[in-house]
C-alpha positions in Angstrom: -126.8 -116.9 -1.7 -124.5 -113.8 -1.7 -122.1 -115.6 -4.0 -124.9 -116.5 -6.4 -126.0 -112.9 -6.5 -122.5 -111.7 -7.2 -122.1 -114.2 -10.1 -125.4 -112.9 -11.6 -124.6 -109.2 -11.1 -121.2 -109.8 -12.7 -122.8 -111.5 -15.7 -125.2 -108.6 -16.3 -122.5 -106.0 -15.8 -120.6 -107.5 -18.8 -123.7 -106.8 -20.9 -124.4 -103.2 -19.9 -123.4 -101.0 -17.0 -126.9 -99.4 -16.9 -128.7 -102.6 -15.8 -130.3 -102.8 -12.4 -130.6 -106.3 -10.8 -132.8 -107.0 -7.8 -133.1 -110.4 -6.1 -136.1 -111.8 -4.3 -136.6 -115.2 -2.7 -139.7 -117.0 -3.9 -141.6 -120.0 -2.5 -139.9 -123.3 -3.2 -136.4 -121.8 -2.6 -136.4 -120.1 -6.0 -134.5 -116.9 -6.6 -136.3 -114.2 -8.7 -133.7 -112.2 -10.6 -135.6 -109.0 -11.6 -133.6 -107.0 -14.2 -134.5 -103.5 -15.3 -132.8 -102.0 -18.4 -133.4 -99.3 -21.1 -133.3 -101.7 -24.1 -134.9 -104.9 -22.8 -135.7 -106.4 -26.2 -132.0 -107.2 -26.6 -132.3 -109.7 -23.7 -135.9 -110.7 -24.3 -135.8 -111.6 -27.9 -138.7 -112.8 -30.1 -141.4 -114.4 -28.0 -139.0 -114.3 -25.0 -136.6 -116.8 -26.4 -133.4 -114.9 -25.5 -134.7 -114.4 -22.0 -135.4 -118.1 -21.5 -132.0 -119.1 -22.9 -130.3 -116.5 -20.7 -132.1 -117.9 -17.7 -130.9 -121.4 -18.7 -127.3 -120.1 -19.1 -127.4 -118.4 -15.7 -128.6 -121.7 -14.1 -125.7 -123.6 -15.7 -123.1 -121.0 -14.7 -124.4 -120.8 -11.1 -124.7 -124.6 -10.7 -121.2 -125.1 -12.1 -119.7 -122.4 -9.7 -121.6 -123.9 -6.8 -120.3 -127.4 -7.2 -123.4 -129.0 -8.7 -125.7 -127.6 -6.0 -129.2 -127.2 -7.7 -130.2 -123.6 -7.9 -133.6 -122.4 -9.1 -133.4 -119.1 -10.9 -136.4 -117.2 -12.2 -135.2 -114.4 -14.5 -137.5 -111.6 -15.5 -136.6 -108.6 -17.6 -138.6 -105.4 -17.3 -141.5 -107.5 -16.1 -141.9 -109.4 -19.4 -142.6 -112.8 -17.8 -145.0 -111.2 -15.3 -147.0 -109.4 -18.0 -147.0 -112.5 -20.2 -148.2 -114.7 -17.3 -151.0 -112.2 -16.5 -152.1 -112.3 -20.2 -152.0 -116.1 -20.4 -154.0 -116.4 -17.2 -156.8 -114.3 -18.6 -156.6 -116.2 -21.9 -156.8 -119.5 -20.1 -159.8 -118.5 -18.1 -161.6 -117.2 -21.2 -160.8 -120.4 -23.1 -162.0 -122.6 -20.2 -165.3 -120.7 -20.1 -165.7 -121.2 -23.8 -165.0 -124.9 -23.5 -167.6 -125.2 -20.7 -170.2 -123.3 -22.7 -169.7 -125.0 -26.1 -168.3 -128.3 -25.1 -165.8 -128.1 -27.9 -162.1 -128.5 -27.0 -159.7 -125.6 -27.3 -156.2 -126.1 -28.7 -153.6 -123.4 -28.2 -150.8 -122.7 -30.6 -147.4 -124.1 -29.7 -146.0 -122.6 -26.5 -142.9 -122.7 -24.3 -142.9 -124.8 -21.2 -143.2 -121.6 -19.1 -146.4 -120.6 -21.0 -147.9 -124.1 -20.8 -147.2 -124.3 -17.1 -149.0 -120.9 -16.6 -152.1 -122.3 -18.3 -152.1 -125.6 -16.5 -151.6 -124.0 -13.1 -154.3 -121.4 -13.8 -156.9 -124.0 -14.7 -155.8 -126.8 -12.2 -158.7 -126.0 -9.9 -161.3 -125.2 -12.5 -164.2 -127.6 -12.2 -165.3 -129.4 -15.3 -162.0 -128.7 -17.2 -159.0 -130.9 -18.1 -155.8 -129.5 -19.5 -153.1 -131.5 -21.2 -150.0 -130.9 -23.2 -149.8 -132.5 -26.6 -147.2 -132.6 -29.4 -143.5 -132.8 -29.4 -140.6 -130.3 -29.1 -141.4 -126.9 -30.5 -144.9 -128.0 -31.5 -145.9 -128.8 -27.9 -149.2 -127.0 -27.0 -152.0 -127.0 -24.4 -155.4 -128.7 -25.1 -158.3 -127.7 -22.9 -161.4 -130.0 -22.9 -164.5 -130.6 -20.9 -164.3 -133.2 -18.2 -166.7 -136.1 -19.0 
């Protein structure tokens, strides 16, 4: 694990010397890489796209360096993903209540796999509700409907 941390620290030191990187082990043997920086938008990008691509790149670099060993990395920059997840959880709960009340299905706009997973997970134990992902590629979205 120390070798993985060193690879990730070196990666971020190439971007900016004023970046703080902290590591936390999460359930499922996943490594949370918590980055704090002054100009986070540079590594977050529009709708978090740069953050998700940076996370993907880090996974590839670490996997290649670790001889194909699978490494689960969860990258967050200035708590962007945490705040986004909290917002999506509330949005999902409100939408589920609306669906239960009106009986009409609720279709979200296209979302990333991270965003869809937050909604599915949040509502997985909600009685009377079914969630499913529909669409293809960048048009993939979550649909919430009442269980019949």
